[in-house]
MMTF fields as JSON, N, C-alpha, C and O atoms, coordinates in Angstrom:
{
  "mmtfVersion": "1.0.0",
  "mmtfProducer": "UNKNOWN",
  "numBonds": 475,
  "numAtoms": 476,
  "numGroups": 119,
  "numChains": 1,
  "numModels": 1,
  "chainsPerModel": [1],
  "groupsPerChain": [119],
  "chainIdList": ["A"],
  "bondAtomList": [4, 2, 8, 6, 12, 10, 16, 14, 20, 18, 24, 22, 28, 26, 32, 30, 36, 34, 40, 38, 44, 42, 48, 46, 52, 50, 56, 54, 60, 58, 64, 62, 68, 66, 72, 70, 76, 74, 80, 78, 84, 82, 88, 86, 92, 90, 96, 94, 100, 98, 104, 102, 108, 106, 112, 110, 116, 114, 120, 118, 124, 122, 128, 126, 132, 130, 136, 134, 140, 138, 144, 142, 148, 146, 152, 150, 156, 154, 160, 158, 164, 162, 168, 166, 172, 170, 176, 174, 180, 178, 184, 182, 188, 186, 192, 190, 196, 194, 200, 198, 204, 202, 208, 206, 212, 210, 216, 214, 220, 218, 224, 222, 228, 226, 232, 230, 236, 234, 240, 238, 244, 242, 248, 246, 252, 250, 256, 254, 260, 258, 264, 262, 268, 266, 272, 270, 276, 274, 280, 278, 284, 282, 288, 286, 292, 290, 296, 294, 300, 298, 304, 302, 308, 306, 312, 310, 316, 314, 320, 318, 324, 322, 328, 326, 332, 330, 336, 334, 340, 338, 344, 342, 348, 346, 352, 350, 356, 354, 360, 358, 364, 362, 368, 366, 372, 370, 376, 374, 380, 378, 384, 382, 388, 386, 392, 390, 396, 394, 400, 398, 404, 402, 408, 406, 412, 410, 416, 414, 420, 418, 424, 422, 428, 426, 432, 430, 436, 434, 440, 438, 444, 442, 448, 446, 452, 450, 456, 454, 460, 458, 464, 462, 468, 466, 472, 470],
  "bondOrderList": [1, 1, 1, 1, 1, 1, 1, 1, 1, 1, 1, 1, 1, 1, 1, 1, 1, 1, 1, 1, 1, 1, 1, 1, 1, 1, 1, 1, 1, 1, 1, 1, 1, 1, 1, 1, 1, 1, 1, 1, 1, 1, 1, 1, 1, 1, 1, 1, 1, 1, 1, 1, 1, 1, 1, 1, 1, 1, 1, 1, 1, 1, 1, 1, 1, 1, 1, 1, 1, 1, 1, 1, 1, 1, 1, 1, 1, 1, 1, 1, 1, 1, 1, 1, 1, 1, 1, 1, 1, 1, 1, 1, 1, 1, 1, 1, 1, 1, 1, 1, 1, 1, 1, 1, 1, 1, 1, 1, 1, 1, 1, 1, 1, 1, 1, 1, 1, 1],
  "groupList": [{"groupName": "MET", "atomNameList": ["N", "CA", "C", "O"], "elementList": ["N", "C", "C", "O"], "formalChargeList": [0, 0, 0, 0], "bondAtomList": [1, 0, 2, 1, 3, 2], "bondOrderList": [1, 1, 2], "singleLetterCode": "M", "chemCompType": "L-PEPTIDE LINKING"}, {"groupName": "SER", "atomNameList": ["N", "CA", "C", "O"], "elementList": ["N", "C", "C", "O"], "formalChargeList": [0, 0, 0, 0], "bondAtomList": [1, 0, 2, 1, 3, 2], "bondOrderList": [1, 1, 2], "singleLetterCode": "S", "chemCompType": "L-PEPTIDE LINKING"}, {"groupName": "ILE", "atomNameList": ["N", "CA", "C", "O"], "elementList": ["N", "C", "C", "O"], "formalChargeList": [0, 0, 0, 0], "bondAtomList": [1, 0, 2, 1, 3, 2], "bondOrderList": [1, 1, 2], "singleLetterCode": "I", "chemCompType": "L-PEPTIDE LINKING"}, {"groupName": "LYS", "atomNameList": ["N", "CA", "C", "O"], "elementList": ["N", "C", "C", "O"], "formalChargeList": [0, 0, 0, 0], "bondAtomList": [1, 0, 2, 1, 3, 2], "bondOrderList": [1, 1, 2], "singleLetterCode": "K", "chemCompType": "L-PEPTIDE LINKING"}, {"groupName": "ASN", "atomNameList": ["N", "CA", "C", "O"], "elementList": ["N", "C", "C", "O"], "formalChargeList": [0, 0, 0, 0], "bondAtomList": [1, 0, 2, 1, 3, 2], "bondOrderList": [1, 1, 2], "singleLetterCode": "N", "chemCompType": "L-PEPTIDE LINKING"}, {"groupName": "ASP", "atomNameList": ["N", "CA", "C", "O"], "elementList": ["N", "C", "C", "O"], "formalChargeList": [0, 0, 0, 0], "bondAtomList": [1, 0, 2, 1, 3, 2], "bondOrderList": [1, 1, 2], "singleLetterCode": "D", "chemCompType": "L-PEPTIDE LINKING"}, {"groupName": "PRO", "atomNameList": ["N", "CA", "C", "O"], "elementList": ["N", "C", "C", "O"], "formalChargeList": [0, 0, 0, 0], "bondAtomList": [1, 0, 2, 1, 3, 2], "bondOrderList": [1, 1, 2], "singleLetterCode": "P", "chemCompType": "L-PEPTIDE LINKING"}, {"groupName": "GLY", "atomNameList": ["N", "CA", "C", "O"], "elementList": ["N", "C", "C", "O"], "formalChargeList": [0, 0, 0, 0], "bondAtomList": [1, 0, 2, 1, 3, 2], "bondOrderList": [1, 1, 2], "singleLetterCode": "G", "chemCompType": "PEPTIDE LINKING"}, {"groupName": "VAL", "atomNameList": ["N", "CA", "C", "O"], "elementList": ["N", "C", "C", "O"], "formalChargeList": [0, 0, 0, 0], "bondAtomList": [1, 0, 2, 1, 3, 2], "bondOrderList": [1, 1, 2], "singleLetterCode": "V", "chemCompType": "L-PEPTIDE LINKING"}, {"groupName": "LEU", "atomNameList": ["N", "CA", "C", "O"], "elementList": ["N", "C", "C", "O"], "formalChargeList": [0, 0, 0, 0], "bondAtomList": [1, 0, 2, 1, 3, 2], "bondOrderList": [1, 1, 2], "singleLetterCode": "L", "chemCompType": "L-PEPTIDE LINKING"}, {"groupName": "ALA", "atomNameList": ["N", "CA", "C", "O"], "elementList": ["N", "C", "C", "O"], "formalChargeList": [0, 0, 0, 0], "bondAtomList": [1, 0, 2, 1, 3, 2], "bondOrderList": [1, 1, 2], "singleLetterCode": "A", "chemCompType": "L-PEPTIDE LINKING"}, {"groupName": "ARG", "atomNameList": ["N", "CA", "C", "O"], "elementList": ["N", "C", "C", "O"], "formalChargeList": [0, 0, 0, 0], "bondAtomList": [1, 0, 2, 1, 3, 2], "bondOrderList": [1, 1, 2], "singleLetterCode": "R", "chemCompType": "L-PEPTIDE LINKING"}, {"groupName": "TYR", "atomNameList": ["N", "CA", "C", "O"], "elementList": ["N", "C", "C", "O"], "formalChargeList": [0, 0, 0, 0], "bondAtomList": [1, 0, 2, 1, 3, 2], "bondOrderList": [1, 1, 2], "singleLetterCode": "Y", "chemCompType": "L-PEPTIDE LINKING"}, {"groupName": "GLU", "atomNameList": ["N", "CA", "C", "O"], "elementList": ["N", "C", "C", "O"], "formalChargeList": [0, 0, 0, 0], "bondAtomList": [1, 0, 2, 1, 3, 2], "bondOrderList": [1, 1, 2], "singleLetterCode": "E", "chemCompType": "L-PEPTIDE LINKING"}, {"groupName": "PHE", "atomNameList": ["N", "CA", "C", "O"], "elementList": ["N", "C", "C", "O"], "formalChargeList": [0, 0, 0, 0], "bondAtomList": [1, 0, 2, 1, 3, 2], "bondOrderList": [1, 1, 2], "singleLetterCode": "F", "chemCompType": "L-PEPTIDE LINKING"}, {"groupName": "CYS", "atomNameList": ["N", "CA", "C", "O"], "elementList": ["N", "C", "C", "O"], "formalChargeList": [0, 0, 0, 0], "bondAtomList": [1, 0, 2, 1, 3, 2], "bondOrderList": [1, 1, 2], "singleLetterCode": "C", "chemCompType": "L-PEPTIDE LINKING"}, {"groupName": "HIS", "atomNameList": ["N", "CA", "C", "O"], "elementList": ["N", "C", "C", "O"], "formalChargeList": [0, 0, 0, 0], "bondAtomList": [1, 0, 2, 1, 3, 2], "bondOrderList": [1, 1, 2], "singleLetterCode": "H", "chemCompType": "L-PEPTIDE LINKING"}, {"groupName": "GLN", "atomNameList": ["N", "CA", "C", "O"], "elementList": ["N", "C", "C", "O"], "formalChargeList": [0, 0, 0, 0], "bondAtomList": [1, 0, 2, 1, 3, 2], "bondOrderList": [1, 1, 2], "singleLetterCode": "Q", "chemCompType": "L-PEPTIDE LINKING"}, {"groupName": "THR", "atomNameList": ["N", "CA", "C", "O"], "elementList": ["N", "C", "C", "O"], "formalChargeList": [0, 0, 0, 0], "bondAtomList": [1, 0, 2, 1, 3, 2], "bondOrderList": [1, 1, 2], "singleLetterCode": "T", "chemCompType": "L-PEPTIDE LINKING"}],
  "groupTypeList": [0, 1, 2, 3, 3, 4, 5, 6, 7, 3, 8, 9, 1, 9, 7, 3, 5, 10, 11, 7, 4, 5, 8, 12, 10, 9, 1, 8, 3, 7, 13, 11, 7, 0, 8, 12, 11, 9, 8, 4, 1, 14, 9, 7, 9, 12, 7, 2, 7, 13, 4, 13, 9, 1, 9, 8, 5, 1, 7, 10, 7, 5, 4, 14, 12, 9, 9, 10, 7, 9, 9, 14, 15, 11, 14, 16, 9, 9, 10, 6, 9, 7, 11, 12, 9, 2, 14, 15, 7, 8, 3, 3, 16, 12, 7, 11, 2, 1, 17, 9, 18, 14, 5, 8, 17, 1, 11, 1, 7, 3, 1, 1, 9, 18, 10, 13, 1, 3, 9],
  "groupIdList": [1, 2, 3, 4, 5, 6, 7, 8, 9, 10, 11, 12, 13, 14, 15, 16, 17, 18, 19, 20, 21, 22, 23, 24, 25, 26, 27, 28, 29, 30, 31, 32, 33, 34, 35, 36, 37, 38, 39, 40, 41, 42, 43, 44, 45, 46, 47, 48, 49, 50, 51, 52, 53, 54, 55, 56, 57, 58, 59, 60, 61, 62, 63, 64, 65, 66, 67, 68, 69, 70, 71, 72, 73, 74, 75, 76, 77, 78, 79, 80, 81, 82, 83, 84, 85, 86, 87, 88, 89, 90, 91, 92, 93, 94, 95, 96, 97, 98, 99, 100, 101, 102, 103, 104, 105, 106, 107, 108, 109, 110, 111, 112, 113, 114, 115, 116, 117, 118, 119],
  "secStructList": [7, 7, 7, 1, 6, 6, 7, 6, 6, 7, 3, 3, 3, 3, 3, 3, 7, 6, 6, 1, 7, 3, 3, 3, 3, 3, 7, 7, 7, 1, 7, 6, 6, 2, 2, 2, 2, 2, 2, 6, 6, 6, 6, 6, 6, 6, 6, 7, 7, 4, 4, 4, 7, 7, 7, 7, 7, 7, 7, 4, 4, 4, 7, 2, 2, 2, 2, 6, 2, 2, 2, 2, 6, 6, 1, 4, 4, 4, 2, 2, 2, 2, 2, 2, 2, 2, 2, 2, 2, 2, 2, 2, 2, 2, 2, 2, 2, 2, 2, 2, 2, 2, 2, 2, 2, 2, 6, 6, 6, 7, 7, 7, 1, 1, 7, 7, 7, 7, 7],
  "xCoordList": [-59.342, -58.828, -57.193, -56.602, -56.929, -55.28, -54.672, -55.16, -53.636, -52.855, -51.48, -50.74, -51.183, -49.419, -48.874, -49.211, -47.72, -46.668, -47.473, -47.001, -48.553, -49.572, -50.215, -51.265, -50.087, -51.19, -51.323, -52.383, -50.262, -50.221, -51.648, -51.944, -52.023, -52.864, -54.38, -55.314, -54.648, -55.665, -56.753, -56.098, -57.82, -58.7, -59.451, -60.008, -59.262, -59.659, -60.77, -60.811, -61.874, -63.247, -62.497, -61.557, -62.804, -62.776, -64.312, -64.363, -65.569, -66.855, -67.516, -67.759, -68.159, -68.633, -69.097, -69.79, -68.618, -68.254, -69.998, -71.123, -69.372, -70.892, -71.858, -72.395, -72.345, -72.951, -73.545, -74.405, -72.997, -73.265, -72.236, -71.723, -71.627, -71.27, -70.109, -69.162, -69.71, -68.991, -67.376, -67.282, -66.474, -65.116, -64.764, -65.4, -63.167, -62.044, -61.355, -61.444, -59.772, -58.845, -58.178, -58.489, -57.212, -55.898, -54.587, -54.266, -53.786, -52.268, -51.845, -51.995, -51.243, -50.741, -48.92, -48.395, -48.294, -46.873, -46.319, -46.322, -45.705, -45.544, -46.495, -46.676, -47.129, -47.563, -48.899, -49.617, -49.412, -51.354, -52.414, -53.601, -51.425, -52.778, -53.13, -53.73, -52.647, -53.044, -54.468, -55.45, -53.982, -55.407, -56.791, -57.775, -56.706, -57.201, -58.436, -59.571, -57.119, -57.734, -58.224, -58.885, -57.837, -58.503, -59.659, -60.347, -60.1, -61.462, -62.506, -63.733, -61.673, -62.716, -62.761, -63.26, -62.42, -62.768, -63.465, -64.526, -63.648, -64.38, -66.185, -67.217, -65.893, -67.1, -67.891, -69.06, -66.771, -67.727, -68.378, -69.368, -67.456, -67.979, -68.954, -69.199, -69.717, -70.734, -71.769, -72.877, -71.356, -72.779, -73.029, -74.003, -71.744, -71.458, -71.485, -71.234, -71.862, -71.755, -70.933, -71.084, -70.057, -69.106, -69.254, -68.398, -70.571, -70.786, -71.104, -71.3, -71.122, -71.186, -70.076, -69.896, -69.188, -67.27, -66.489, -66.562, -66.024, -64.917, -63.822, -63.851, -62.484, -60.965, -60.336, -60.095, -59.806, -59.075, -57.535, -57.606, -56.201, -55.148, -54.731, -54.626, -54.423, -54.389, -52.508, -51.903, -51.952, -50.61, -49.64, -48.44, -50.549, -49.65, -48.466, -47.431, -48.424, -47.103, -45.746, -44.635, -46.284, -45.159, -44.533, -43.736, -44.48, -44.01, -43.115, -43.497, -41.34, -40.512, -40.281, -39.745, -40.877, -40.856, -41.989, -42.025, -43.011, -43.937, -43.231, -43.359, -42.586, -42.287, -40.698, -40.261, -40.21, -38.636, -39.639, -39.397, -40.687, -40.319, -40.975, -40.459, -42.125, -42.295, -41.375, -41.685, -39.747, -39.053, -38.601, -38.765, -38.227, -37.347, -38.351, -37.936, -39.825, -40.474, -40.43, -40.693, -40.06, -39.565, -39.055, -39.462, -37.598, -36.264, -36.505, -36.413, -36.95, -37.234, -36.449, -36.858, -34.729, -34.042, -34.317, -34.163, -34.874, -35.032, -36.327, -36.636, -37.181, -38.273, -39.302, -40.443, -38.38, -38.47, -38.429, -39.39, -37.195, -36.454, -37.557, -37.837, -38.64, -39.793, -40.803, -40.979, -41.349, -42.072, -41.984, -42.912, -40.717, -40.632, -40.922, -42.12, -40.522, -40.376, -42.183, -42.685, -42.656, -44.265, -44.933, -45.96, -44.687, -45.131, -45.132, -46.09, -43.628, -43.445, -43.37, -42.847, -44.121, -44.517, -46.162, -46.67, -46.746, -48.613, -48.662, -49.436, -47.73, -47.421, -47.114, -47.49, -46.59, -46.393, -47.413, -47.802, -47.697, -48.706, -50.579, -51.52, -50.755, -52.035, -52.754, -53.968, -51.995, -53.175, -53.354, -54.28, -52.612, -53.04, -53.956, -54.623, -54.036, -55.36, -56.841, -57.901, -56.299, -57.891, -58.247, -59.396, -57.391, -57.833, -58.339, -59.048, -58.255, -58.693, -60.055, -60.895, -60.061, -60.941, -62.299, -63.456, -61.718, -63.108, -63.513, -64.716, -62.506, -62.777, -64.346, -65.487, -63.191, -64.333, -65.791, -66.754, -65.441, -66.955, -68.032, -69.233, -67.399, -67.831, -68.455, -69.169, -68.303, -68.554, -69.226, -69.459, -69.527, -70.213, -71.653, -72.266, -71.775, -72.769, -72.796, -73.796, -71.286, -70.659, -69.723, -69.104, -69.158, -68.126, -68.235, -69.233, -66.38, -66.749, -64.911, -63.91, -64.931, -63.69, -62.651, -61.699, -62.467, -61.336, -60.507, -60.719, -58.594, -57.774, -58.098, -58.833, -57.77, -58.015, -56.172, -55.422, -56.046, -54.144, -53.944, -54.897, -52.937, -52.402, -52.253, -52.03, -52.386, -52.992, -51.44, -51.122],
  "yCoordList": [-73.66, -72.268, -72.955, -73.66, -72.229, -72.473, -71.301, -70.597, -70.925, -69.958, -70.512, -71.126, -70.223, -70.471, -69.395, -68.331, -69.731, -68.629, -66.798, -65.79, -66.897, -65.857, -65.371, -64.785, -65.388, -65.33, -63.864, -63.488, -62.995, -61.505, -60.687, -61.273, -60.073, -59.394, -60.27, -59.533, -61.514, -62.827, -62.292, -61.895, -62.182, -61.76, -63.464, -64.228, -63.539, -65.329, -64.354, -63.177, -65.723, -66.025, -66.426, -67.161, -65.933, -66.89, -67.433, -68.059, -66.884, -67.266, -66.433, -65.467, -66.485, -65.572, -65.678, -66.628, -64.516, -64.405, -64.422, -64.503, -64.298, -64.501, -64.241, -64.655, -63.105, -61.988, -61.963, -61.124, -63.171, -63.39, -62.553, -63.557, -61.889, -60.801, -61.252, -61.278, -61.635, -61.967, -61.559, -60.611, -62.212, -62.504, -62.482, -63.036, -61.425, -61.817, -61.388, -60.352, -62.096, -61.316, -61.291, -61.841, -60.443, -59.63, -59.948, -59.793, -60.375, -60.202, -59.316, -59.626, -58.061, -56.914, -56.645, -56.18, -57.07, -56.254, -55.133, -55.067, -53.977, -53.126, -51.875, -51.929, -50.524, -49.9, -50.006, -50.482, -49.639, -50.778, -50.045, -50.301, -48.504, -47.544, -47.32, -46.424, -48.253, -48.445, -49.111, -48.831, -50.173, -50.824, -50.602, -51.308, -49.433, -48.291, -47.805, -48.062, -46.893, -46.076, -46.952, -46.423, -48.159, -49.261, -49.035, -48.076, -49.76, -50.548, -48.948, -48.857, -48.042, -46.712, -45.923, -44.799, -46.323, -46.12, -47.351, -46.852, -48.503, -49.498, -49.496, -49.816, -48.946, -48.776, -47.308, -46.921, -46.828, -45.296, -45.853, -45.32, -47.058, -46.846, -48.034, -48.482, -48.873, -49.671, -49.244, -49.777, -47.809, -47.049, -47.609, -47.488, -48.27, -49.138, -47.713, -46.692, -47.792, -46.926, -47.304, -48.523, -46.961, -47.011, -47.783, -48.414, -47.51, -48.019, -49.592, -50.33, -50.004, -51.675, -52.023, -53.219, -51.427, -52.402, -51.874, -50.949, -52.735, -52.082, -52.95, -54.021, -52.066, -52.583, -52.3, -51.2, -53.654, -53.406, -54.286, -55.491, -53.612, -53.89, -54.566, -53.922, -56.016, -56.449, -56.365, -56.881, -55.862, -55.975, -57.15, -57.123, -58.287, -59.821, -59.582, -59.738, -59.175, -58.642, -58.504, -58.912, -57.692, -56.35, -57.262, -56.676, -58.74, -59.523, -60.198, -61.329, -60.045, -60.616, -62.058, -62.704, -62.625, -63.914, -64.412, -65.551, -64.288, -65.05, -64.95, -65.923, -63.76, -64.06, -64.692, -65.045, -64.654, -65.889, -67.06, -68.016, -67.172, -69.243, -69.465, -70.341, -68.54, -69.252, -69.306, -69.826, -68.518, -68.911, -70.005, -70.753, -70.506, -71.29, -72.597, -73.752, -72.136, -73.591, -74.203, -75.402, -73.592, -73.838, -75.086, -75.982, -74.768, -75.958, -76.753, -76.309, -78.371, -79.644, -79.628, -79.799, -79.362, -79.229, -78.359, -78.589, -77.046, -75.715, -75.6, -74.562, -76.517, -76.351, -76.503, -76.058, -77.411, -77.268, -75.877, -75.318, -75.162, -73.542, -72.781, -71.811, -73.362, -72.583, -72.378, -71.246, -73.281, -73.674, -72.912, -72.25, -73.122, -72.636, -70.906, -70.63, -70.389, -68.839, -68.511, -67.501, -69.277, -68.8, -68.84, -68.201, -69.825, -69.78, -68.368, -67.646, -68.154, -67.112, -65.894, -64.974, -65.75, -64.908, -64.995, -63.933, -65.675, -65.27, -65.058, -64.32, -65.797, -65.622, -63.802, -63.123, -63.417, -61.746, -60.918, -59.788, -61.655, -60.726, -61.159, -60.525, -62.048, -62.702, -61.653, -61.597, -60.496, -59.695, -58.688, -58.02, -58.15, -57.427, -57.671, -56.921, -59.388, -60.038, -59.786, -59.546, -59.986, -59.98, -58.796, -58.714, -57.719, -56.464, -55.776, -54.794, -55.897, -55.854, -56.329, -55.702, -57.802, -58.923, -57.971, -57.698, -57.714, -57.349, -55.82, -55.705, -54.453, -53.77, -53.952, -53.539, -54.915, -55.391, -55.242, -54.558, -56.441, -56.867, -55.962, -55.918, -55.286, -54.157, -52.892, -52.053, -52.79, -51.629, -52.083, -51.252, -53.754, -54.461, -53.138, -52.613, -52.955, -52.301, -50.856, -50.163, -50.344, -49.094, -49.048, -48.019, -49.81, -50.013, -49.076, -48.465, -49.045, -47.73, -47.664, -48.186, -47.01, -47.518, -47.031, -47.812, -45.951, -45.68, -46.252, -47.449, -45.656, -47.214, -47.367, -46.481, -48.14, -48.528, -48.78, -49.259, -48.144, -48.14, -49.313, -50.01, -49.899, -50.916, -50.659, -49.523, -51.69, -51.716, -51.256, -51.061],
  "zCoordList": [-1.736, -2.468, -2.228, -1.41, -3.525, -3.978, -4.256, -5.141, -3.637, -3.749, -4.172, -3.403, -5.551, -6.027, -5.983, -6.502, -5.145, -4.501, -4.454, -4.979, -3.78, -3.3, -4.628, -4.364, -5.294, -7.153, -6.715, -6.214, -6.886, -6.525, -7.549, -8.59, -7.379, -8.021, -8.281, -8.596, -8.194, -8.245, -7.097, -6.134, -6.922, -6.14, -5.848, -6.635, -4.912, -3.983, -3.366, -3.009, -3.435, -2.437, -1.604, -1.906, -0.028, 1.089, 1.99, 3.049, 1.043, 1.238, 1.683, 0.96, 3.267, 3.306, 4.909, 5.27, 5.96, 7.311, 7.832, 7.338, 9.062, 9.808, 10.266, 11.293, 9.106, 8.897, 7.617, 7.347, 6.458, 4.864, 4.498, 4.003, 4.318, 3.976, 3.186, 3.971, 1.965, 0.838, 1.584, 2.363, 1.3, 2.179, 0.623, -0.274, 0.465, -0.483, -0.25, 0.409, -0.787, -0.404, -2.038, -3.094, -1.652, -2.65, -2.247, -1.069, -3.087, -2.353, -3.898, -5.079, -3.198, -3.738, -3.481, -2.469, -4.644, -4.656, -5.248, -6.477, -4.389, -4.538, -3.572, -2.356, -4.746, -3.996, -3.723, -4.603, -2.621, -2.12, -2.291, -2.491, -2.113, -2.767, -4.196, -4.79, -4.491, -6.124, -6.544, -7.231, -5.708, -5.279, -4.794, -5.014, -4.053, -3.588, -5.093, -5.497, -5.478, -6.418, -7.846, -8.74, -7.866, -9.052, -8.2, -8.548, -7.034, -7.271, -6.796, -6.848, -6.43, -6.657, -8.085, -8.14, -8.804, -10.134, -10.361, -10.736, -10.409, -11.063, -10.526, -11.117, -9.069, -8.606, -9.076, -9.099, -9.377, -9.632, -11.601, -12.104, -12.414, -13.874, -13.546, -14.666, -12.542, -12.319, -11.736, -11.795, -10.861, -10.12, -8.565, -7.822, -8.389, -6.862, -6.284, -6.924, -4.841, -3.917, -3.125, -3.051, -2.409, -1.801, -0.289, 0.331, 0.04, 1.339, 1.22, 2.186, -0.227, -0.532, -0.402, -0.63, -0.107, -0.257, 1.503, 2.313, 1.374, 2.076, 2.429, 3.035, 1.768, 2.452, 3.159, 3.655, 3.391, 4.537, 4.802, 5.043, 4.738, 4.765, 5.916, 6.96, 5.887, 7.134, 7.136, 8.077, 6.306, 6.454, 6.662, 6.936, 6.443, 6.723, 6.115, 6.764, 4.797, 3.912, 4.45, 4.113, 5.53, 6.149, 6.863, 7.594, 7.067, 8.279, 8.118, 7.816, 8.189, 7.952, 7.955, 7.054, 9.387, 9.625, 9.034, 9.499, 8.255, 7.515, 5.686, 4.942, 5.25, 4.337, 3.865, 2.77, 4.963, 5.181, 5.334, 4.597, 6.124, 6.498, 4.605, 3.91, 4.021, 3.049, 1.897, 0.825, 2.253, 1.318, 1.779, 0.814, 2.44, 3.859, 3.298, 3.198, 2.941, 2.8, 1.782, 1.863, 0.347, -0.385, -0.835, -1.575, 0.134, -0.123, 0.634, 1.779, 0.552, 1.795, 2.701, 3.85, 2.358, 3.764, 4.976, 6.175, 4.173, 5.144, 5.602, 6.187, 5.437, 5.674, 6.915, 7.04, 7.934, 9.349, 9.627, 10.156, 9.253, 9.626, 9.38, 10.084, 7.831, 7.065, 8.259, 8.711, 8.68, 9.387, 10.871, 11.336, 11.52, 12.576, 12.093, 12.151, 11.891, 10.856, 10.986, 11.48, 10.595, 10.434, 10.821, 10.592, 11.857, 13.415, 14.087, 14.364, 14.294, 14.978, 14.533, 15.162, 12.907, 12.577, 12.667, 13.028, 12.501, 13.052, 14.411, 15.021, 14.868, 16.523, 16.615, 17.57, 15.773, 16.126, 15.674, 15.968, 14.995, 13.947, 14.542, 14.066, 15.37, 15.703, 16.346, 16.151, 17.358, 17.705, 17.194, 17.654, 16.092, 14.737, 14.006, 13.293, 14.273, 13.394, 13.694, 13.116, 14.989, 15.764, 16.355, 16.79, 16.481, 16.686, 15.121, 15.344, 14.412, 13.003, 12.478, 11.833, 12.99, 12.644, 13.849, 13.527, 15.0, 15.787, 15.052, 14.819, 14.603, 14.42, 12.81, 12.606, 12.05, 10.881, 11.276, 10.931, 12.387, 12.754, 13.52, 13.254, 14.472, 15.055, 13.953, 14.502, 12.995, 12.375, 10.848, 9.971, 10.68, 9.767, 9.744, 10.674, 8.022, 7.843, 7.843, 7.655, 8.132, 7.653, 7.149, 7.42, 6.366, 5.66, 4.574, 4.19, 3.89, 3.649, 2.727, 3.217, 1.573, 0.555, 1.33, 1.333, 2.04, 2.779, 2.838, 3.036, 2.67, 3.073, 4.586, 5.02, 5.312, 6.76, 6.579, 5.728, 7.921, 8.571, 8.656, 8.305, 9.039, 9.298, 11.099, 11.518, 11.935, 13.449, 13.825, 14.998]
}
């Protein structure tokens, strides 16, 4: 998997989860609700049921430490500071990601297209 400057708008395949479900990631800049409306439109066009897809907003892009760390890592002299900020951002966000993972796994088979609120 190669992500160049977060590739906003590009769908990336992350493989399969433990239950064999396909997992994808999408980085979006701007209004997130647009993604849900867009995907819902495509599902309707292709006759795919809403229960066949689950969209989950991890909120990882809202973490100031991660964003600042990514910025600093682009500059060689500031890379150590960038790595430290990313470490702090992951540490701060870890609980939310763990809970999100548990919630998604516990409702496997009950997927829906409704927008998930951030934890």
